C-alpha positions as CSV (number, residue, x, y, z in Angstrom):
1,M,53.2,123.2,200.3
2,F,55.9,120.8,201.4
3,H,58.6,123.2,200.2
4,H,58.4,125.0,203.6
5,L,59.1,121.8,205.3
6,E,62.7,121.7,203.9
7,T,63.5,125.2,205.2
8,D,61.8,124.6,208.5
9,A,63.3,121.2,209.1
10,F,66.9,122.2,208.4
11,H,67.1,125.8,209.6
12,A,69.0,124.9,212.8
13,G,71.3,122.4,211.1
14,A,74.4,124.7,210.9
15,A,74.0,125.9,214.5
16,T,73.4,122.4,215.8
17,G,76.6,121.2,214.0
18,T,78.6,124.0,215.4
19,A,77.2,123.4,218.9
20,S,77.9,119.7,218.8
21,T,81.5,120.3,217.6
22,Q,82.1,123.0,220.3
23,L,80.7,120.7,223.0
24,T,82.8,117.8,221.9
25,D,85.9,120.0,221.7
26,D,85.3,121.2,225.2
27,G,85.1,117.5,226.4
28,F,81.4,117.2,226.8
29,R,79.8,113.9,225.8
30,T,76.6,115.8,225.0
31,G,78.3,117.0,221.9
32,S,78.2,113.6,220.2
33,A,74.7,113.0,221.6
34,L,73.6,116.3,220.1
35,Y,75.1,115.4,216.7
36,S,73.5,111.9,216.9
37,A,70.1,113.5,217.6
38,W,70.6,115.9,214.7
39,D,71.7,113.2,212.3
40,T,68.6,111.1,213.2
41,W,66.4,114.2,212.7
42,R,68.0,115.0,209.4
43,S,67.6,111.5,208.1
44,Q,64.0,111.3,209.1
45,A,63.3,114.8,207.7
46,E,64.9,113.8,204.4
47,A,62.8,110.7,204.2
48,L,59.6,112.7,204.8
49,L,60.6,115.3,202.2
50,S,61.2,112.6,199.7
51,A,57.8,111.1,200.4
52,C,56.1,114.5,200.2
53,A,57.9,115.3,196.9
54,H,56.8,112.0,195.4
55,I,53.1,112.6,196.5
56,H,53.3,116.2,195.2
57,N,54.7,115.1,191.8
58,H,52.0,112.4,191.5
59,L,49.2,114.9,192.3
60,E,50.5,117.4,189.8
61,D,50.6,114.7,187.1
62,T,47.1,113.6,188.0
63,V,45.8,117.2,187.7
64,W,47.6,117.6,184.3
65,T,46.3,114.3,183.0
66,H,42.7,115.0,184.1
67,K,42.9,118.5,182.5
68,N,44.0,117.1,179.2
69,Y,41.4,114.3,179.4
70,E,38.7,117.0,180.0
71,E,39.9,119.0,177.1
72,T,39.7,116.0,174.8
73,L,36.2,115.2,176.0
74,K,35.1,118.8,175.4
75,T,36.6,118.8,171.9
76,N,35.1,115.4,171.0
77,L,31.7,116.3,172.4
78,S,31.7,119.6,170.5
79,V,32.6,117.9,167.2
80,E,29.9,115.2,167.7
81,E,27.3,117.9,168.4
82,I,28.3,119.8,165.3
83,D,28.2,116.6,163.2
84,K,24.7,115.8,164.3
85,H,23.4,119.0,162.6
86,F,25.0,118.1,159.3
87,K,23.6,114.6,158.9
């Protein structure tokens, strides 16, 4: 499931933010570079999560719609079969 992606994609976010702040505070330019890399990663991970959620919701809807359609077919077929015997 895509739900694990969110946890896995962002588990290092707080530590990365802290590290980038500490590096910047200590005068290292790598601090801002680290934050920039994290910000790019976060943005791309959020876009991927959004796409996965959209696909997931569509597939759930498709399964539900198909199940309801199948139930309708079964019911209609059963009624038609029963009606044949009473005509």
